C-alpha positions as CSV (number, residue, x, y, z in Angstrom):
1,M,28.4,34.5,-156.1
2,I,25.5,32.0,-155.6
3,R,26.0,31.6,-152.0
4,V,25.6,35.9,-151.7
5,Q,22.3,35.5,-153.7
6,R,21.2,32.6,-151.3
7,I,21.8,34.8,-148.3
8,A,20.1,37.6,-149.8
9,V,17.1,35.7,-150.7
10,V,16.9,34.0,-147.5
11,A,17.0,37.1,-145.5
12,I,14.5,38.9,-147.6
13,V,12.0,36.0,-147.2
14,S,12.6,36.1,-143.5
15,S,12.1,40.0,-143.3
16,A,8.8,39.5,-145.4
17,V,7.4,36.6,-143.3
18,V,8.4,38.3,-139.8
19,V,6.4,41.4,-141.0
20,V,3.5,39.6,-142.1
21,A,3.3,37.8,-138.8
22,F,4.0,40.7,-136.6
23,P,0.5,41.9,-136.2
24,A,-0.7,38.5,-135.5
25,Y,2.1,38.0,-132.8
26,L,1.0,41.3,-131.1
27,A,-2.7,40.2,-131.2
28,T,-1.8,37.0,-129.5
29,R,0.4,39.0,-126.8
30,A,-2.3,41.5,-126.2
31,G,-5.1,38.7,-125.7
32,D,-8.4,40.3,-124.5
33,S,-6.9,42.7,-122.0
34,K,-5.0,45.1,-124.4
35,I,-5.1,46.8,-127.7
36,V,-1.6,47.0,-129.2
37,E,-1.1,48.8,-132.4
38,P,2.4,48.9,-133.8
39,Q,3.6,52.0,-135.7
40,Q,5.5,52.0,-138.8
41,F,8.9,52.1,-137.5
42,D,8.2,49.1,-135.4
43,F,7.7,47.2,-138.6
44,V,11.1,48.7,-139.9
45,L,13.1,47.4,-136.8
46,V,11.6,43.8,-137.0
47,A,12.1,43.8,-140.6
48,L,15.9,44.7,-140.1
49,G,16.1,42.3,-137.4
50,A,14.8,39.4,-138.9
51,A,17.2,40.2,-142.1
52,A,20.3,40.8,-139.9
53,L,19.4,37.5,-138.1
54,A,19.0,35.7,-141.2
55,V,22.2,36.9,-142.8
56,G,24.4,36.4,-139.6
57,V,23.2,33.0,-138.9
58,Q,24.2,32.0,-142.4
59,I,27.6,33.5,-142.2
60,L,28.4,31.8,-138.8
61,P,30.7,29.0,-139.3
62,R,29.0,25.6,-138.1
63,R,30.8,24.4,-135.3
64,R,33.8,26.4,-135.2
65,N,34.9,29.7,-133.3
66,A,31.8,29.5,-131.0
67,Y,34.1,31.7,-128.7
68,V,34.5,34.4,-131.3
69,A,30.8,34.3,-132.0
70,V,29.6,34.7,-128.7
71,L,31.8,37.6,-128.2
72,A,30.6,39.1,-131.3
73,V,27.2,38.8,-130.4
74,L,27.7,40.6,-127.1
75,T,29.7,43.5,-128.7
76,G,26.9,43.8,-131.4
77,A,24.0,44.0,-129.1
78,G,25.7,46.0,-126.5
79,L,26.9,48.7,-128.9
80,L,23.3,48.9,-130.6
81,F,21.4,48.6,-127.3
82,G,23.8,51.3,-125.8
83,V,23.3,53.6,-128.6
84,M,19.6,53.2,-129.0
85,G,19.0,53.5,-125.1
86,A,21.9,56.3,-124.6
87,F,19.4,58.7,-122.8
88,S,18.3,56.0,-120.6
89,I,19.9,52.8,-119.6
90,G,22.1,52.4,-122.5
91,A,25.3,53.8,-121.2
92,P,26.6,50.8,-119.1
93,F,25.6,48.4,-122.1
94,F,27.7,50.7,-124.5
95,V,30.9,50.6,-122.1
96,A,30.6,47.0,-121.5
97,A,30.5,46.5,-125.1
98,V,33.5,48.6,-125.9
99,V,35.5,46.5,-123.3
100,I,34.5,43.2,-125.0
101,L,35.0,44.8,-128.5
102,L,38.6,45.4,-127.7
103,F,39.2,42.1,-126.2
104,L,37.4,40.7,-129.5
105,Y,39.9,42.5,-131.6
106,R,42.8,41.2,-129.6
107,V,41.6,37.6,-130.2
108,L,41.1,38.4,-134.2
109,R,44.6,39.6,-134.4
110,R,46.1,36.4,-132.8
111,S,44.0,33.8,-134.6
112,T,45.0,32.0,-137.8
113,D,41.8,30.1,-138.3
114,P,40.3,31.6,-141.6
115,S,36.8,31.2,-140.1
116,S,37.2,33.5,-137.2
117,R,36.3,36.7,-139.1
118,P,33.0,35.1,-140.7
119,A,32.4,34.3,-137.0
120,A,32.8,37.6,-135.9
121,V,30.7,39.1,-138.6
122,G,27.9,36.8,-138.1
123,G,28.0,37.1,-134.4
124,A,27.8,40.9,-134.6
125,L,24.8,40.5,-136.8
126,V,23.1,38.2,-134.8
127,G,23.6,40.7,-131.9
128,Y,22.3,43.4,-133.9
129,A,19.1,41.4,-134.8
130,L,18.5,40.6,-131.2
131,V,18.2,44.1,-130.1
132,L,16.3,45.3,-133.0
133,L,13.6,42.4,-132.5
134,Y,13.6,43.1,-129.1
135,I,12.9,47.0,-129.4
136,G,10.8,46.4,-132.4
137,S,8.4,43.9,-130.5
138,A,8.1,45.7,-127.5
139,V,5.1,47.8,-128.4
140,P,3.4,49.4,-125.6
141,P,-0.4,48.9,-125.3
142,V,-2.5,52.0,-126.5
143,V,-5.0,50.4,-124.0
144,E,-4.3,48.3,-121.0
145,C,-7.1,46.9,-118.8
146,L,-6.1,45.5,-115.4
147,P,-8.3,43.8,-112.6
148,N,-8.6,47.2,-110.7
149,G,-9.0,49.5,-113.7
150,G,-6.9,50.2,-116.7
151,G,-4.0,52.7,-118.4
152,T,-2.9,53.9,-121.7
153,S,0.3,54.6,-123.2
154,S,1.6,57.4,-125.9
155,G,3.3,56.5,-129.2
156,R,7.0,55.9,-128.5
157,W,8.3,57.2,-131.9
158,S,6.8,60.6,-132.1
159,G,8.0,62.3,-129.0
160,G,5.0,61.1,-127.0
161,R,2.5,63.1,-129.2
162,A,1.0,60.4,-131.1
163,V,-1.4,59.0,-128.6
164,T,-2.8,61.1,-125.5
165,V,-5.6,60.6,-123.1
166,G,-8.3,62.9,-123.8
167,G,-11.3,63.8,-121.2
168,G,-9.5,61.6,-118.4
169,M,-10.5,58.2,-117.4
170,R,-13.5,57.5,-115.5
171,M,-14.2,54.7,-112.8
172,G,-17.7,53.3,-112.6
173,P,-19.3,52.0,-109.2
174,D,-19.0,48.3,-110.6
175,G,-15.1,48.8,-110.9
176,S,-15.2,49.3,-114.6
177,M,-13.6,51.9,-116.5
178,T,-14.0,54.2,-119.3
179,G,-11.9,56.7,-121.2
180,T,-11.2,58.6,-124.6
181,I,-7.9,58.5,-126.6
182,E,-7.0,61.1,-129.1
183,A,-4.4,60.7,-131.9
184,P,-3.6,63.2,-134.7
185,T,-5.9,61.2,-137.3
186,W,-8.5,59.6,-134.9
187,T,-10.2,59.5,-131.7
188,A,-11.3,56.4,-129.5
189,S,-13.4,55.3,-126.6
190,F,-12.9,52.3,-124.5
191,R,-14.2,50.5,-121.7
192,C,-12.6,48.0,-119.4
193,E,-14.2,45.4,-117.1
194,G,-12.9,42.9,-114.9
195,G,-9.5,43.2,-116.5
196,R,-10.9,42.8,-120.2
197,I,-11.4,45.2,-122.6
198,V,-15.1,45.1,-123.7
199,Q,-15.2,48.2,-125.9
200,F,-12.7,49.9,-128.2
201,E,-14.3,52.2,-130.8
202,R,-12.2,54.4,-133.1
203,V,-13.6,57.5,-135.1
204,P,-11.6,59.4,-137.9
205,R,-11.0,63.1,-137.2
């Protein structure tokens, strides 16, 4: 019981720390050339990913059944990525994960080591966590300035309707670019110069 409570506490604390640090990580990734704004579901993904990683790492046996753990990581990551990317590139990953899962099942049936099942569970959780953290942290920039112009992205968790470019983008004679962005609850204007974003102003609707 004490071990279960410890695992739960570590998972909750890890999830909270990652959620708090997430905006700072995105700001560092954005630098002075992007505006990166996560949506609520991005926070959900990184929180779940951090919790799953914390639990999985604690369950994994130390220095035993590394082979089983690796197979489980590949299985968990492949299955989850295959499901989440089913309508794009996920199908090959899902098929490969199913094949690895069948092989993992045979390995577990033949194993007499009691640590093999915790290795499989912990490895699967680590695999799920890696996919959740990757997808959650891959937030597209609302605005990105490039040396020869710039671009914008729509929100990815609301059918592409969360953020749209309004009024087009205009190139200046000095190579700068200005434009406006429209969202359900706000509008914003931006200006790019030399690959850097020098203006971003948001106005509530």
